[in-house]
C-alpha positions in Angstrom: -9.6 4.8 26.0 -13.1 6.2 26.4 -15.6 4.8 23.9 -18.6 7.1 23.5 -21.7 6.9 21.3 -22.4 9.7 18.9 -25.1 10.2 16.3 -24.4 11.2 12.7 -26.5 14.2 11.7 -27.4 15.7 8.4 -26.6 19.4 8.1 -27.1 20.8 4.6 -25.2 18.6 2.2 -22.9 17.3 4.9 -23.0 14.8 7.7 -21.6 15.8 11.1 -20.5 14.1 14.3 -20.9 16.0 17.6 -18.0 16.1 20.0 -18.3 16.8 23.7 -17.1 20.0 25.2 -14.8 18.0 27.6 -13.2 16.3 24.6 -12.7 19.6 22.8 -11.3 21.2 25.9 -8.8 18.3 26.3 -7.7 18.9 22.7 -7.4 22.7 23.2 -10.1 23.3 20.6 -13.4 25.1 20.4 -16.5 25.0 18.2 -15.2 27.7 15.8 -11.8 26.1 15.1 -10.9 24.5 11.8 -9.3 21.0 12.2 -7.4 18.6 10.0 -8.7 15.1 10.0 -6.7 12.0 8.9 -9.6 9.9 7.5 -7.6 6.7 7.5 -7.0 7.0 11.3 -10.6 8.0 11.7 -11.6 4.7 10.1 -9.8 2.9 12.9 -11.6 4.9 15.6 -15.2 4.8 14.2 -17.4 1.8 14.0 -21.1 1.6 13.2 -23.1 0.7 16.3 -24.4 -2.8 16.6 -25.6 -4.4 19.8 -22.2 -5.3 21.3 -20.7 -4.6 24.7 -17.8 -2.3 25.3 -15.3 -5.2 25.7 -16.2 -6.5 22.2 -15.8 -3.0 20.7 -12.4 -2.6 22.3 -11.3 -6.0 20.9 -12.5 -5.1 17.4 -10.9 -1.6 17.5 -7.6 -3.1 18.8 -7.6 -5.8 16.1 -8.2 -3.2 13.4 -5.4 -1.0 14.7 -3.0 -4.0 14.9 -4.0 -5.2 11.4 -3.2 -1.8 10.0 0.0 -1.4 12.1 1.4 -4.8 11.1 0.0 -5.1 7.6 3.4 -5.4 5.9 4.6 -7.9 8.5 1.6 -10.1 7.9 2.0 -9.9 4.2 5.7 -10.9 4.5 4.7 -13.9 6.7 2.3 -15.1 4.0 4.8 -15.0 1.2 7.4 -17.1 3.2 
């Protein structure tokens, strides 16, 4: 998993995130394509930058993903 830093930019009334050409190429996409984004999954993949090292970011992203993936299991354990 590659973690990269990107800057949010204001364009008109929207906010955009830039993606590298290598990433777009790996997805078979180009700058003029229209894409469909699952914003719930995007929430798991995006975090606001604070001064943390890459290992800490990996741990936090993994925990968020696990939390989402096993949400129902955790709820069931609490009610037992």
